[in-house]
C-alpha positions in Angstrom: 8.5 12.1 22.3 6.6 8.9 23.6 9.8 7.0 23.7 11.0 9.2 26.4 8.0 9.3 28.2 7.2 5.6 28.2 10.8 4.3 28.6 13.0 6.7 30.2 10.3 8.4 32.6 7.7 5.8 33.1 10.4 2.9 33.0 8.3 0.7 30.7 11.2 -1.5 29.6 9.4 -2.9 26.5 9.5 0.4 24.7 13.3 0.3 24.5 13.1 -2.4 21.8 13.7 -1.1 18.2 11.3 -3.7 16.7 8.3 -2.7 18.9 8.8 1.0 18.3 9.2 0.3 14.6 5.8 -1.4 14.4 4.2 1.5 16.4 6.0 3.9 14.1 4.5 2.2 11.0 0.9 2.3 12.4 1.2 5.8 13.6 2.3 7.1 10.3 -0.4 5.1 8.4 -3.2 6.3 10.6 -2.1 9.9 10.5 -2.0 9.7 6.7 -5.4 8.1 6.3 -7.0 10.5 8.8 -5.5 13.8 7.5 -5.5 12.7 3.8 -9.0 13.8 2.8 -8.3 17.2 4.3 -5.0 17.5 2.4 -6.8 16.4 -0.8 -9.6 19.1 -0.5 -7.1 21.7 0.3 -4.9 20.9 -2.6 -7.8 20.4 -5.1 -9.1 23.7 -4.2 -5.9 25.5 -4.8 -5.3 23.4 -8.1 -8.7 24.1 -9.5 -8.4 27.9 -8.9 -5.0 27.6 -10.8 -6.8 25.9 -13.8 -5.3 22.3 -13.1 -2.0 20.9 -14.0 -0.5 17.8 -15.5 3.1 17.0 -16.1 4.8 17.8 -19.4 5.6 14.9 -21.9 3.1 12.7 -20.5 0.5 11.0 -23.0 -2.8 12.7 -24.0 -4.7 10.4 -21.8 -3.4 12.1 -18.9 -5.3 15.2 -19.7 -8.3 13.5 -17.6 -5.9 14.0 -14.4 -5.7 17.6 -14.8 -7.5 18.4 -11.5 -6.2 15.6 -9.6 -4.2 17.2 -6.6 -0.4 17.4 -6.8 2.0 17.9 -4.2 0.5 15.0 -2.0 4.0 14.3 -0.7 3.3 16.9 1.9 1.0 14.3 3.3 3.9 11.7 3.5 6.3 14.3 5.1 3.8 15.1 7.6 2.8 11.9 8.6 6.5 10.7 8.8 7.4 13.4 11.1 4.6 13.0 13.6 5.6 9.4 13.8 9.2 9.7 14.0 8.9 12.7 16.7 6.9 10.2 18.8 8.7 7.1 18.4 12.6 7.6 17.4 15.3 8.6 19.7 15.9 12.1 18.8 19.6 11.9 20.2 20.7 9.7 17.4 22.4 11.7 14.6 21.2 9.5 11.9 17.7 10.2 12.8 18.4 13.9 12.9 20.1 13.7 9.6 17.3 11.9 8.0 14.9 14.5 9.4 16.9 17.3 8.1 17.0 15.5 4.5 13.2 14.8 4.4 12.5 18.4 5.2 15.0 20.1 3.0 14.1 18.0 -0.2 10.5 18.3 0.7 10.7 22.0 0.7 12.6 22.0 -2.8 10.0 19.7 -4.2 7.0 21.5 -2.7 8.2 24.8 -4.0 8.7 23.4 -7.6 5.1 21.8 -7.4 3.6 25.3 -6.3 5.3 27.2 -9.1 4.1 24.6 -11.6 0.6 24.7 -10.4 0.5 28.5 -9.8 2.4 29.5 -12.8 2.4 26.5 -15.0 6.5 26.8 -14.8 8.3 25.5 -12.0 12.0 26.1 -10.9 14.4 26.0 -13.7 16.4 22.9 -14.0 19.6 24.6 -13.1 17.9 26.3 -9.9 16.4 23.0 -8.8 19.7 21.0 -9.3 21.7 23.7 -7.5 19.4 23.6 -4.6 19.5 19.7 -4.4 23.3 19.7 -4.5 23.5 22.4 -1.9 21.1 20.4 0.3 23.2 17.3 -0.3 26.7 18.8 0.5 25.3 20.0 3.7 24.1 16.4 4.5 27.4 15.0 3.6 29.1 17.5 5.7 26.8 16.4 8.7 28.3 12.8 8.0 31.9 14.1 8.2 31.3 16.4 11.4 30.0 13.5 13.3 33.2 11.3 12.4 31.4 8.8 10.1 33.2 5.9 8.6 34.1 7.1 5.1 34.9 3.7 3.5 33.0 2.4 0.4 32.0 -1.2 0.7 31.2 -3.7 -1.9 28.7 -6.4 -2.1 29.9 -10.0 -2.3 33.5 -9.2 -1.4 34.2 -9.8 2.4 37.2 -7.6 2.8 37.1 -5.2 -0.2 36.6 -1.4 0.8 38.0 1.8 -0.1 38.6 4.7 2.2 37.1 7.7 0.0 38.1 10.3 2.8 37.2 13.9 1.5 36.0 12.2 -1.7 33.0 10.9 0.5 31.2 14.2 0.2 31.0 14.3 -3.6 30.2 10.6 -3.6 27.3 11.2 -1.0 26.1 14.1 -3.1 25.8 11.9 -6.1 23.9 9.1 -4.3 21.6 11.4 -2.6 20.7 13.7 -5.7 20.9 10.8 -8.2 18.3 8.8 -6.0 16.2 11.8 -5.4 15.8 12.6 -9.1 15.4 8.8 -10.1 12.4 8.5 -7.8 11.2 11.7 -9.2 11.4 10.4 -12.9 9.4 7.2 -12.0 6.6 9.1 -10.5 4.3 9.2 -13.6 1.3 6.7 -13.1 -1.0 6.0 -10.3 0.9 4.3 -7.5 3.8 3.7 -9.6 6.6 5.5 -7.8 5.3 4.7 -4.4 5.2 1.1 -4.7 8.9 0.5 -5.5 9.6 3.0 -2.9 8.0 1.2 -0.1 9.6 -2.2 -1.3 13.1 -0.3 -1.0 12.2 1.0 2.2 11.2 -2.3 3.6 14.5 -3.9 2.4 16.5 -1.0 4.1 14.4 -1.6 7.3 16.0 -5.1 7.4 19.2 -3.9 6.4 19.5 -1.0 8.8 18.4 -3.4 11.8 21.2 -6.1 10.7 23.8 -3.5 10.3 23.3 -1.9 13.7 23.2 -5.3 15.3 26.8 -6.2 16.1 26.4 -10.1 16.2 24.2 -10.0 13.0 26.4 -7.8 11.1 29.6 -9.9 12.0 27.8 -13.1 11.1 27.0 -11.7 7.6 30.3 -9.9 7.2 28.6 -6.6 7.0 30.2 -3.2 8.5 28.6 -2.8 12.0 27.4 0.9 12.1 26.4 1.6 15.8 23.0 3.4 15.9 21.6 2.3 12.6 18.8 0.1 14.4 17.1 3.5 15.1 17.3 4.3 11.4 14.9 1.2 10.8 12.3 2.9 13.1 12.5 6.1 10.9 12.1 3.8 7.8 9.1 2.1 9.2 7.3 5.5 9.6 8.1 6.0 5.9 6.7 2.7 5.2 3.5 3.6 7.1 3.2 6.9 5.6 3.6 5.3 2.1 1.0 2.8 2.6 -1.2 5.7 3.8 -0.5 7.6 0.8 -1.3 4.5 -1.5 -4.6 4.6 0.1 -5.3 7.4 -2.0 -2.9 7.1 -4.9 -4.0 3.7 -6.0 -5.8 3.7 -9.3 -7.8 5.8 -10.0 -5.6 8.4 -8.1 -7.2 11.0 -5.8 -3.7 12.7 -5.3 -0.3 12.3 -6.8 3.0 12.8 -4.7 4.4 15.4 -6.7 8.2 16.6 -6.3 7.6 17.1 -2.9 7.1 13.4 -2.0 9.3 12.1 -4.9 12.3 14.2 -4.2 12.3 13.9 -0.4 11.6 10.2 -0.5 14.3 9.5 -3.0 16.8 11.7 -1.0 15.9 9.9 2.2 16.6 6.4 0.6 20.0 7.6 -0.8 20.9 9.0 2.8 19.8 5.6 4.2 22.2 3.7 1.8 25.0 6.0 2.9 24.2 5.4 6.5 24.1 1.6 6.1 27.2 1.5 3.6 25.0 -0.2 1.0 25.0 2.0 -1.8 25.6 -0.7 -4.3 22.7 -2.6 -3.0 20.6 0.5 -3.3 21.2 0.4 -7.2 19.9 -3.2 -7.1 16.8 -3.1 -5.2 16.1 0.2 -6.6 16.5 -1.1 -10.1 13.3 0.3 -11.3 14.4 3.8 -10.3 17.6 3.1 -12.3 16.1 1.7 -15.4 13.5 4.5 -15.5 16.5 7.1 -15.4 18.5 5.1 -17.9 15.6 5.3 -20.3 15.6 9.1 -20.3 19.2 9.4 -20.7 19.2 6.7 -23.4 16.3 8.6 -25.1 17.9 12.0 -25.0 21.4 10.7 -26.2 20.0 8.9 -29.1 17.6 11.8 -30.0 20.7 14.1 -30.3 22.8 11.4 -32.0 20.5 10.8 -34.8 18.8 14.2 -35.1 15.6 13.3 -33.9 15.0 9.5 -33.9 13.7 8.0 -30.6 14.5 4.5 -29.1 11.2 4.6 -27.0 7.8 6.0 -28.1 8.3 8.4 -24.8 10.4 8.5 -21.9 10.5 7.6 -19.0 9.7 4.1 -20.2 6.6 3.6 -18.3 5.1 6.2 -20.8 6.4 3.9 -23.6 4.5 0.8 -22.0 1.5 2.9 -21.8 1.5 4.1 -25.5 2.0 0.4 -26.5 -1.5 0.0 -25.2 -0.8 -1.9 -21.8 -3.5 -0.7 -19.3 -2.0 1.6 -16.5 -2.8 -0.7 -13.5 -1.0 -3.6 -15.3 2.2 -1.5 -15.9 2.1 -0.4 -12.2 1.6 -4.0 -11.0 4.3 -5.5 -13.2 6.9 -2.8 -11.9 5.9 -3.6 -8.3 6.5 -7.4 -9.0 10.0 -6.3 -10.5 10.8 -4.5 -7.5 9.9 -7.4 -5.2 12.2 -9.7 -7.2 14.9 -7.2 -7.1 14.6 -6.9 -3.3 14.8 -10.5 -2.8 18.1 -10.5 -5.2 19.6 -7.7 -3.1 18.9 -9.3 0.4 20.3 -12.8 -1.2 23.5 -10.9 -2.1 23.8 -9.9 1.7 24.7 -13.6 2.4 26.9 -14.2 -0.4 30.3 -13.1 0.8 
């Protein structure tokens, strides 16, 4: 609650600025993550060792050496974000409250799945997990409706084109949140693979959220002005800082994995931010890596069923295909990061093309 103490109580005017609080939010989340990271790693390592280790299904045999690397490291990201957000965000902003709810609920779903996988070698059933995600997303979508959120769907490139979804906004929001959540989850398969593109998407939406929340900038770029979204950029800076702190431990060779606790919560937050800023289609572009990873799984399954057992890729998601082709893990990860950076540049360029 430093925002209220420093600005509203002590009347230090500089702390009203979103940009300054955003930078403080990033550094706070980063340092919290780095400081408590070793304790989280030791705690998870002890638990995972007692349970006999754990590796994801359908991973190449080379991943067996990662059996005792702690999973559920997403808890570190969630804790770091919450500490920073509670210190630097305006908690009277409905979008911030929605994002906190999203982070916690999807984090709980993921953490429960991680716990069951480690403890009993079998996580939540796919139906149970999907039902929980949809239920949480319906609640989130309902929050939007309660606060009287604009339910128009806007399209990139076109200045005036929009569709009022009305009550159809709820299933649309559920699709975006659950779809993005699972897409990030599927991408999380190599050291540093998911967190890199996630941070790039986060940074892109830091810019978008700030612009959409700024009346003059939004008007200049012909974007819908959504009052209050500037505060979302402060939240996202916390997520960015937490992601950097997590990468400190997750870079090759990883000391911890984010697990479903991290991937599901990060993906759900990014999907929710896309809804808040009215940039769902740009999310598909800047998050193109997540889309491709998801499509690789869908194509593999469909082709396998249609051909009676044949495969398009050596293994899906596609990062495992590259791995089995003999490309070193760090090279795959860096190339995917590069792809994400290029997609982010393209997404930002499309904002101006109207």
